[in-house]
C-alpha positions as CSV (number, residue, x, y, z in Angstrom):
1,M,3.6,101.2,223.2
2,L,3.3,98.8,220.3
3,V,7.1,98.7,220.0
4,S,7.5,97.7,223.6
5,S,4.9,94.9,223.3
6,V,6.7,93.6,220.1
7,E,10.0,93.8,221.9
8,A,8.4,91.8,224.8
9,L,7.3,89.1,222.3
10,I,10.8,88.6,220.9
11,P,12.0,86.3,223.7
12,V,8.8,84.4,223.5
13,L,9.3,83.9,219.7
14,Q,12.9,82.7,220.4
15,T,11.6,80.2,223.0
16,A,8.9,79.0,220.6
17,I,11.4,78.1,217.9
18,G,12.4,74.9,219.8
19,P,9.0,73.3,219.7
20,V,8.5,74.4,216.1
21,I,11.7,72.6,215.1
22,L,10.6,69.6,217.1
23,I,7.3,69.6,215.1
24,S,9.3,69.6,211.9
25,G,11.4,66.6,213.0
26,I,8.4,64.7,214.1
27,G,6.8,65.4,210.7
28,L,9.7,63.7,209.0
29,L,9.5,60.8,211.4
30,L,5.8,60.5,210.7
31,L,6.6,60.4,207.0
32,T,9.0,57.5,207.5
33,M,6.4,55.7,209.6
34,T,3.6,56.1,207.2
35,N,5.9,54.8,204.4
36,R,6.7,51.7,206.5
37,L,3.0,51.2,207.2
38,G,2.2,51.4,203.5
39,R,4.9,48.9,202.7
40,A,3.7,46.5,205.3
41,I,0.2,46.7,204.0
42,D,1.3,46.2,200.4
43,R,3.4,43.2,201.4
44,A,0.4,41.7,203.3
45,R,-1.8,42.1,200.3
46,S,0.9,40.5,198.1
47,L,1.2,37.5,200.5
48,S,-2.5,37.2,200.7
49,G,-2.7,36.7,197.0
50,E,0.1,34.0,197.2
51,L,-1.8,32.3,200.0
52,L,-4.6,31.3,197.6
53,T,-2.4,29.1,195.5
54,A,0.1,27.9,198.0
55,D,0.7,24.3,199.1
56,D,0.5,23.4,202.8
57,A,4.2,23.9,203.6
58,V,4.4,27.3,201.9
59,R,1.0,28.2,203.3
60,A,2.2,27.8,206.9
61,R,5.2,30.1,206.2
62,I,3.0,32.7,204.5
63,E,0.5,32.7,207.4
64,R,3.4,33.3,209.9
65,Q,4.6,36.2,207.8
66,L,1.1,37.6,207.6
67,D,0.8,37.3,211.4
68,I,4.0,39.3,211.7
69,L,2.9,41.9,209.2
70,W,-0.4,42.3,211.1
71,S,1.5,42.8,214.3
72,R,3.9,45.2,212.6
73,A,1.0,47.3,211.1
74,R,-0.5,47.6,214.6
75,L,2.9,48.6,216.1
76,I,3.4,51.2,213.3
77,R,-0.1,52.6,213.9
78,L,0.7,52.9,217.6
79,S,4.0,54.6,216.8
80,I,2.3,57.0,214.4
81,S,-0.3,57.8,217.1
82,L,2.3,58.5,219.7
83,A,4.3,60.7,217.4
84,A,1.2,62.6,216.4
85,I,0.4,63.2,220.1
86,S,3.9,64.5,220.5
87,A,3.5,66.9,217.6
88,L,0.2,68.1,219.0
89,C,1.7,68.7,222.4
90,A,4.5,70.7,220.8
91,A,2.0,72.8,218.9
92,L,0.0,73.4,222.1
93,L,3.2,74.3,223.8
94,V,3.8,77.1,221.3
95,I,0.3,78.4,221.9
96,V,0.6,78.2,225.7
97,L,3.9,80.1,225.5
98,F,2.3,82.9,223.5
99,V,-0.8,83.1,225.7
100,T,1.2,83.1,228.9
101,A,3.4,85.8,227.6
102,L,0.5,87.9,226.4
103,A,-1.5,87.4,229.6
104,A,1.6,87.8,231.7
105,T,0.7,84.7,233.7
106,G,3.1,82.3,235.2
107,S,2.0,78.9,233.9
108,A,5.3,77.1,234.2
109,W,3.6,73.9,235.4
110,L,1.5,73.8,232.2
111,V,4.5,74.4,230.0
112,A,6.5,71.8,231.8
113,A,3.6,69.3,231.6
114,L,3.1,69.8,227.9
115,F,6.9,69.5,227.3
116,A,7.1,66.3,229.4
117,T,4.1,64.8,227.6
118,C,5.6,65.7,224.2
119,M,8.9,64.1,225.0
120,A,7.4,61.0,226.7
121,S,5.1,60.5,223.6
122,L,8.1,60.9,221.3
123,I,10.2,58.4,223.3
124,A,7.4,55.9,223.4
125,S,6.9,56.3,219.7
126,L,10.5,55.6,219.0
127,V,10.6,52.6,221.3
128,V,7.5,51.1,219.5
129,F,9.2,51.9,216.1
130,L,12.3,50.0,217.2
131,H,10.1,47.1,218.1
132,D,8.6,47.2,214.6
133,I,12.0,47.1,213.0
134,N,12.9,44.0,215.0
135,Q,9.6,42.4,213.8
136,S,10.5,43.2,210.2
137,L,13.8,41.3,210.7
138,A,11.8,38.3,212.0
139,A,9.7,38.4,208.9
140,L,12.8,38.6,206.7
141,K,14.2,35.6,208.5
142,L,11.1,33.6,207.7
143,E,11.2,34.6,204.1
144,L,14.9,33.7,203.8
145,E,14.2,30.3,205.4
146,G,11.5,29.7,202.9
147,A,13.8,30.6,200.0
148,R,16.4,28.2,201.3
149,A,13.9,25.3,201.8
150,P,14.5,22.2,199.7
151,G,12.6,22.0,196.5
152,R,12.9,25.8,196.0
153,R,15.5,27.6,194.0
């Protein structure tokens, strides 16, 4: 009897591999995002220090960069939150797959809803992440314009 129940769980285990791999991929994405958040925060702290001794022209440029960094940090936080929701939905999906297999219930709507929520959160996270990348290019453009300004090296 135990052998037949284990044999019945093998297809469930095979099905659960997909969400587990997804969780691993999202974990790597979260690592990248938290690194970007840390770098944005470090850069904002560095610019804040420069702001104290800057003249008016440089001060305006630094303040624009700080505005962009604040916006970027908020975007990255949103992206991290959406990716974490996606990973949580994938983990819940694995649990629901096991429970429905053990209880022999047909909760296809719940599995489908969790999977759709997982994918929608992941897509939204990536869209926000792309927006952050565009903002970082805007900050770089400001920095390069400041470096090319007259009176600077």
